[in-house]
N, C-alpha and C positions, 0 to 999 in steps of 0.2 A: 192290342193287335188282334183283329178279327180273323177267323178261320172258317172257310167253307169248303166243303168237299163235293165235288160234283161225281155221282156214281150212277150205276145202273144195277138194279136189282139182279142178283145172281150173277154178276160178271166178276171179273178179276178185281174190280174195285172193291169188292168184299174185304181184301186184305187190308188195304189203308183204312177202309171204313172201321174195321175192328180195331185197328191200331190206335186210331183217334180215341175210340170208346176206352180202349185199355189205358191210355194216357190219362184219362179222366179230365180232360179239358172241354170247354164249351166251345162247339162248333156247330156250324149250320149244315146239314146234310140236304143235299139238293138231287132229287132223282132224275136222271135224264133217261126218258122211255125211248130206248133204241128201237123198238117194234113201231113206234110212231115217227121215227126219224129225227126226233128232237136233236140229236148229236150234229145234224147237218143244218140246223136252223141258223139263221145269221147271228142270232143272240148268243148261241154256244160256240160257234166258230169264231166269234170275236174273243172268246175265252181261250179256246184250244182250236187253232186252225187245222189240226190233224183230224178234228172230229171224232176224237176218241176220249173214253173214260179209262181211269179216273183223271180228274184235274184238281189239284189243291190250290185254293187261293189263300195265302198265308200273308196278311197285310196288304202291301202293293205288289207281291209276287205270285206268279203263276208257275205252278210245278207240274209237270207231267211226267208219265212213265212211273210205273209201280216201283222199280227198284230206286228211282231217284226220290220218290215221296218217302219211301220207307226210311232212307238214310237221313232225310230232311227231318222227319219226325223224331227219329233216334237222337239227332244232333240238337233238336229242341229240348227233349227231354231224357238226357243222359243217365238220370237217376233211375229210369225204368228199365235200363238194361235190355232193350230190345235187341240190341247186337252186342255180342261179347266183346270185351275190351282186350282180353289176352290175344296176342298176335295170331297164333295158330288156330284157336277157336274162332276168331274173327274171319279168317281165311276160308275155314270150313264153311262158316256161315254163308259167306259170299258164293262159295263154290256150289252149295246146295241151292240158295236162292236163285242164282243165275241159271242152273239146270232147270228149276222148276219154271222159270219164266220164259226161257229161250229154247227149251226141248220139249217139256211136258205140255206147257200151255200151247204152243204152236201145233203139236200133234192133234190135240183136241179140235182146234179150229178146222183142220182138214176133214174131222168127222161131222162136225156142227155146221160149217160153212164151206163146203167143198167148192161153191160156186165162185168163191174168191179167187179159185186157183185155175179153173177151167170152165168154159161155157158149153163143154160137151157132156150131156147127161150121162152117157155111158162111162166116160172118163170120171165123172163125179161120183158114180155108184162104186167103181172100182177103187177110187181113192179113199172113199169113206170106209169100204170094207177093209182095205189094207191098213188105214191108220187106226181103226178098231183094234185089230190085232196088236200093232204097235203100242197102243195106249195100254192095253193089258199088261204088257211087259214092262211099261214104264211104272205102272201101278205096283207091279211086283217089287221094283227098285224101291219105290217110296215106302212099301211096307217093310223092307229090309232095313230102312234107315230108322223107322220107328221101333222095329225090333232091336236094332242095335242100341238105340237111346234106352230102352227099357232094360236091356241086359246090363247097361252101365249104370242103373239106378236112377235114370233121368226121366221124369214124366213128361218132358217138352223136348223138342227137336234142336232149339237154338239157345237155351239157356235155363235159368233156374225158374223161369215162369213162362206162361203162355205167351207167344210172339208170333211175328209174320210168318215163319216157317209152318207153324201149326195151323194157322188160318188158311195159308196158301194150301197146305195139304188136304184140309177139309174141303176146300173149294175143288180142288182136282179129283178127289174122290166122288163128290157130289156130282160134278160134270160126267163122270164115267156112268152114273146111274141113268143119265139121260141118253147115253149110248147103248142101253141095255146091258150094262155090267152090273152084276149083283155085288153089292158091297161086301155081303157075307162071304165071298171068295177071298177076301183080304181081312181075315178076322182081326189081326194085330192092328192094321191101319184102321179099320171101321171102328174099333175100340177106341183109338186114339182120336179119330174124328168126333165120336160122340162125347169123349171126355172134354174136348175142346169146346164142343158147342154148349157144354154146361157152364162154362165160365161166364159169370154174369155179364161182362162187357160184351162178349160174343153173342150170348143169348139175345141181348138187346138188339144187335145188328140183325140177327136172324129174324127177329120179330119185325122190325121195322121194314126189312126188305121182303117179309112175308114169304120166307124160304121153307121148303120141306128138306130135310137132311138127305132123304132119298127119294128118287122118282122111279126107281127100278119097278117094273112090272114083268113078271114071269109070263112068258110067251106060251 
């Protein structure tokens, strides 16, 4: 069964991209260049009519949305332990993943693409300013989760090994640096992101997507 992942460099598709590498399977990564509008091409819309990444083609099936793709990969490779099996641990995993995807991620979109929510430039500037303040608070919450895991003797957020919560946390902190947030303001979270980036499978994706872990530039 052939597997193909459509991703965009630096986008949230980084999470399933790293998960496939962590699974150790053969798959074809296809870069969809959002800045060139390739997500709106007829060829890509035939794969995902929503014009979004990621999209996972697994055999004859096309799966979209990060959470769905994560659960699909976990179901295919249960031995990898990407999602905890113990009921309460599994619940906490879903709770954290949903918060990252449904709260932290959309807050960043209000910073990075305020034009999606208003065509008024004054409103866009106010939205970006307010969302940046909110995003800092969310990164504090994320750092608290990393600190809690470390205090419990766990190197990773969702299990015994690096998984989707860790790579999502890396992506969210990295995005913050694009908004002028210094990652060193969150030392525990920054250390966790760097440790995650050193995992060989994650490092391969970072190299393939040509990412810098931090884009922060002091004003």
